[in-house]
N, C-alpha and C positions, 0 to 999 in steps of 0.2 A: 591499550596500551602502547606506548610508541619507546623510540630507542633516546628521545631528548633528555639530556642530563641537567641536571642543577645548574641554573644561570643560562640554559641556552633557551632559545624561542626557537618554536615550531613555526614554521611561514607559508609551509607550501605540503599540500598534500596531494596525488595524484591517485585516482581508482580508474581503473581501465573500464571502459563499456562492455556492458556484457552483451551477449549476441541479440537480446530483444530488448533493449533500452532506446530511449531517445532524450535529445537535450534542444532545446532553442533558448536564446537569450539576445536581450536589446541591450547594446551597451555604449559608452560614448568615450571617444578619445583614446589617446593612446594608453592610460593607465586601465581602460575597461570598466570605468563607472558602470554597475549594472544598474538599469532602470527598472527591468524584470526577467525572469527566468522561470523555464519549467523543464523539470525532469521528470519522464516517465519509465515505468518498467513494466512489460507484458509478460509475467511469467505466471501462466494460468489467468488471472485476472488483471484488469489495467488499474496501475496507481500511479498517480501525478502528484509531485512536490512543487508547490510555485513558492518561489522565491521573491524577495523586494516588495512585495505586494502588502505586507502586514508586518505587525512587531517580529513576527516568528515563522518562518516557513512553515506554509500552509499544506496538508495531504489531501487530496480529495480521491474519491474513488467511485469514478462513473460506472452507470450501469451495462455499459457496453464500449467499445473501440470506436462507436459512430461521432461523426463532429458534433451533432446535436446534444449526443448525450455529455460529451467532455463538455460542452459550452454550458450546459446545464447543470453540470456538476461544480462547474466553477463560479455558475452563478449562485448556488445553494451554499458557497462557504461562507457566506456572510463577512466576506474580504473588507477590508478597512483600510485601502490604500492610503499612503503619506501623499501630500503634496511637496513638492520641494522645487528647486530652479530648475531641475531637469524635467521634471513631467507631472502633471495636476494627478490628482487622484482620480479621475475618472478616464483620464488617459492609460495609466497603470492598470485599472480595472479590465479595460479593453484590451492592451498588452495581455494580460493574464488569459485571458480568452484564447486570443488568437497562437499563442505562445505552448498553451497547453495542448490545442488540437496538432499544433507544428510538431510538438515533442511525440504526441501521443501516434502520430501518422509515420513518424522516423523508426519507433518502436515496432509499429505493425509491418512496416518494411523489411525487417530485419528478422521477420519470424519465418 
């Protein structure tokens, strides 16, 4: 629930990062058009959500916090990244793996 009233438009929300969270993204230009992003949370087990690599954000649950486990979880997610003028499907898939590893490392470093 928000404080947005009738006729108003919510344009931005800010959620402060937790102590064991990580985020990585690749953006273009001043407006920050996103090619791919990953958010990780390490509260007990590692959870990663990938954005801009499928029709909706995709959550993956790696078996461990290791780079290989994170990459394997991303590959096993059966992603169908779009191709557009900014990036091919194959490049977005590659970025999903790289960014998931970066976000997971960042979350692990904060613990």
